[in-house]
N, C-alpha and C positions, 0 to 999 in steps of 0.2 A: 772804583769810582764812588764818590759820595752820592747820597740820594739827592736827586734834582727835583725842583719844582718847575714844571713846564706848562705854559699856557698856550693852548691851541686856539686859534681864531679861524672860523670858517663860516661861510654863507650857506652851507648845505650840511645837514645832519639829519639823523633819524627824526621822523619816520621815512624821509626820503632815502632811497638806496641807490647809490651810483658808485663809480670807481673811487671818487674822493672820499665818500663816507666809509666805504669798505677799508680803504687805506687808513683812515683815521681810527676806526674801531680796532683794526688789527694792531696798529702801532701802539695805541693807548693801552690795550690789554697786555701787550708784551712789556711795555715800559713799567706798568704797574706791577706786573708779576715780578719784576726785578727790584721792586722797592721804590721806584720813582713815583712822584705824584703828578698827575696830569689833570689840568683844569681846561674845560672846553667852553668857549664863548661863541655862541651861534645866534642866528636869527630865529625868532619864536613863532608860535602858532596862535591858536585861539586862547590867549591868556588874558587875565584881567589886570595884571600889573605890568609896568614898563619892562621889568626884568625879574625873572623868577628862576629858582633852582629846580629844573624839571627832573633831574636825577642827581645822584651824588657827584658833586664837582662838575656838573653840566649846567651852564647858565644860559637862558634864552632871553634875548631882547625882543620885545614885541615887533612884529613885522607884518607886512601886507602880502597878499598873494601875488605871485608873478604870473600874469595872465596867460602867457604861452606855456607855462609849466606850473600848474597849480599846486604841486606838492612842495614847491620852493617858496620861500618868503624873502622879501627885501626888508632888512632891518630899518626901522624908522629912526631909532635913537641909539645907534651903535656905541656911542661914547658913554652910555650908562654903565659899561663894564669897568669904568675907571675906578670907582670906589672899591669894588670887589678885588680888582687887580692890585690896588695899593695895599689891601688887606693881606693878599696872598704873598706878595713880593716874590714873583717867580725869578728863577735864575736865567730863563730864556723864554722868548716868545716865538712860536712857530705859526706863521700865517699860511693856511692851506688854500686860501682864495684871496685874490687881490681886490675884492669889491668892498661893500659897505663894512662888513665885519673885519675883513683883512686890513682895510684902510685905517679903521680905528685901532687895530692891533699895532700897526706901524706907528701911528701917532703916539700911542701909549709907550711904545718902546723908545721913541726919541725923547719924549717928555721926561720919562723916568730913567733914561740912560740904561735900558735893558737891552742886551743883544737880541737880535731878531733874525730868524731864518725864514725864507719864503720858498714854498714848493710850487713849481709851475706844473700843475696837475693836468690842465686841459688847454687846448688851443682855442681859447676864447677870442684870439686875434684873427681866426680864420674867417674869410669873408662869407663862406657858406653858412657858418654859425650865426654871424651877425645879421645876415639877410633873413634867417629863419626866426631868430629871437628878438630882433631889433625893431619890431613893429612893421607896419605897412608903408610908412612914409619913406619914399625913395631918397629924399633929402637927408632924413635922419640916418638911414642905413649908410649912405655915402659918407656922412660925417663920422659915424662909428668906425667904419672901415679905415678911414683916413687917420683917426686918432688912436686906434687900438694898440699898435706897436709903440707909439710914443708914450702912451699911458703905461704899458707893460715895462718899458725902460725906466720910466719915472718911479714906479712902485718897486720893482725888483732891485734896481741899482741903489736903493736906500736900505736894502737888507745887508746884513753882514755876510751872508752866503745865500746862494740861490740853488735849490735842489732841483735837478732834472731827473725824472724817473728812468731815463734811458740815454745812451750816448747820442742817439739820433736827435733827441730833443735838446740835449746840451749843445750840439753843433748849431742847431737853429737859433737858440738863444744867443750864442756867441756871434752868429752872423748878424743878428739884430742888435749887437752892442750891449747885451746884458752881461755884466761882469760877475766875477766871483762865483762861477757856476761849478757844481760838483754833481756827479752822477750817483744817486742813491735810489735804487729801484723801490717800488712799493712791494711789500712782502705778501706772500700768499700763506694762508693758514693750512699747512700740509697735514695737520691733525684732523681738521674738519673735512677737508677735501682729500679723499684717499680712495684707492681702488676697492676697499672693502665695503663701501656704501652700497646699498641695494636700491636699484631703480626699477625693480620688476613691476611693481604696482603702477607706477607712472608710465612705464613703457607699454604696459597692457592697455592703459587708458588712451595713450596717444595713437597706438596702432590698431586699436579696437580688437585686440587679441590675435592679430595676424602676425606672421613672421617677417614683418617689414623692417627695413633699416631706418634709423633715425639720425638726421643731420640737425644739429642744434645751433641756434644763434642765441646768445644772451647779451642783453644790453639795451640801451636807449633806442627806441623806435623813432628815428629822425632821419632827415634827408642826408646829413653828413656821414651817417654810418653806411651808406651805399648798400642798403638791403636790396635795392633793385638789381644789383649784380648777382646776388644769391638767387633771386627769383628767376632771372634770366638763365642762370646756370641750371636751376631745377627744370625749366622748360627745355633746355638743350639736352639735359640728361635723358629725358624720355623714359623714366623708370617709375612706373606707378607703385613699385614696391618700396620706394624711398620716400619717407615723410620728412618734410622740412618744418621744424618747430622753432617758432620765434617767441622767446621769453623776455618780456619787458614791456614797458609802456613808453609813450612819447607822442609828440604832436603830429607825427606822420602815420599813426596807426591806420586810420581809415584810408589814407592814400595807398599804403602798401597792401592792405586787404583788398581794395578794388583792383590793384595791379595784378594780384594773384588770381583773381577771378577772370580778369581780361586775358591772362595768359593760359587759362584753362587749368589752373592748379588748385581749384577749390578743394578737391579730395586729397591733394598731396601736401597741403599747408595747414599748419595749426598756429594761430596767434593766441597764445595762452595768457597774455597780459602779465600783470605783476606776479612774480614768484617770490614767496617769503624766503628769508634767510634759512629757515628750518628746512624748507623743501628743496632749495637750490642744489645741495649736494646730490640729492636723489635724481634731479633732472640730468646732471652730468652723468650719473651712473646709468641712466636710461638710454643715453645716446651712444651712437657708434662713433661719432666724431663731432667736433666743434668747428664751425665755419664763420669767418668774418671777411668782409670786403672793405672794411673801413680804412680810409686813408687819413684818419683824424687822430689816431691814438698816440699819446705820449709814452704809453707802455703797453697796455693790454692785459690787465689783471685777469679778465675772464678767461683768456687763453691759458694762463698759468693755473687757474683753478681747474680747467678741463684736463690739463696735463697732469696735475696732482691727482686727479681722479683716474688716471691711467688711460685717458682718451687722446688719440692723435688729433692734431688740429690742421685745418686748411685755412690759410690766410694770405692776404695780399703782400707782395714783396715790396714793402714800403715802410719807411721810418722805423719805429720801434718793433713792429711785428716781425720784420725780417731779421731782427737780432735774436728773437726767441725761437723761431721755427728753423729746424735743420732738416732739409729735404732727405727723405728716406730714413730718418732717424727718430724724429718725434712728430713729423707731419709733412706737409707739402705747401710750397708757395706758388702763387700765380701772379702774372703781371697786373698792374693796376687797371681796373675796369674791364678786364678780359673775362667775360662770363663763360666763353667756351673753354678756356683754360681752367677756370674754376671747376666747371663740370667734369673735365677730364681728371683733375686732381682728386675730386671727391670720389669718382669711380675707382681711381687707383687705390685710395686708402680703404674704401669699402671692400675692394677685392682682396686685400691682404692686411687687415688691421693689426695682426699680431707681429708683423715684421717691424713695426715702429716701437722699438724697445727702450727708447730714451725719454719717454714721457714723464715718468715720475722723477727720474734723476734730474731732468731739466728744472722741474718745479722746485725740487729740494734746494737747488742753488739759489733760489729766490725766496726761501723760507723766511717767515717773519723773524725768526731768531737771527739768521745771518744778516738780514737787512737792518735789524735794530742795532746789531753790533756796529755796522757802518754809520748809522744815524747818530749813535751816541759818540762816536769818534768825532763827527762833525760838530756836534753840540760842544764837546769838550774843548776842541780847538778854538771855537768862537768864544766860549766863556773865559778861557784862560788867556785869550788875546794873543795867540801865537801867530796870527796873521793868515790871510786868505791864501797866500801862495802855497801853504802847506796842505790846504784842504784836499785838492785833487789827489795828491800823492797818498795822503792818509786814507782817503776813501777807497782808492783803487787797491791799496794793500788789504783793506778790510774785506772788500769784495772778493779779492784774491783769485 
């Protein structure tokens, strides 16, 4: 394959860290390793000019803070990317978000007749998310809930192909009449996340030197992530020797901290806040297992990072997560919202962690290398114009 010029459009990028940013960084690094050129257009931060190159081939358009999530910015003038895009002349545009920057990427694709791929990374259409981030006005929230899926259809149906990170997400998109969908998972960096990483120092800090077990949650601390189920499971478990560690930030931090206190879990819970990318592999290494109760995931990259680190996972039997977890082999699943079952599954894994022997092998099937092979197949089919009907067949063969 010839070297491609690829333009990523995204409303979230460093220094914010979430699943979308992780996916972008992993894919960008692997594409560049193979000789392709990747240009990122994103919303900016405290910058003096309307658009600046904040790092090599990364261009930030000036933005304003998103009140509910201050590490994010809403681009004020997203179409300022036009001149730089015309200079680059990319072979394909990849929109990783459908908002201000993604919308400008879509417009640039149509104006310049450049093929465009869009990834549905997150369920921004979910009413619990819209209620949390859509402001306090009930009228505004109802309007956003009413228009979310129509907007998603408008945006993604104008793309040449729509990437779903999991088969479960693909089915939901198709149910809502989003066409030309293809499953391409987000890749996990199996070199950075591996069983050889040492978490001894972090484990000692979290357990205060005791021989306690560590159950880890990694991700946004927000209502839709259902951290309340994990806290209820911790209460039901009744094991003071098990520490529940929550790594991440978000608008519900104080809400869940107070919930932990109300449940009498002050000594069993640790809300450690933001964890740097450098420290994250050591947190997985420090844990005995990873747990999530989220019903919101389009894939669940953090579960794959934990598996790559050799750690079994306990997660909800729902959407993309149920595709990753294999009971008795790499972790355990529990019914949606069932804190008692979650507690029992945690106890089961803690009782026999070495019996879960397919942790690393599961993650390897989602490695950045394998996933990028699939993504490049999709790019190539779109660029050569062989038609969307071939996309799913090509992608499924690549995933193999």
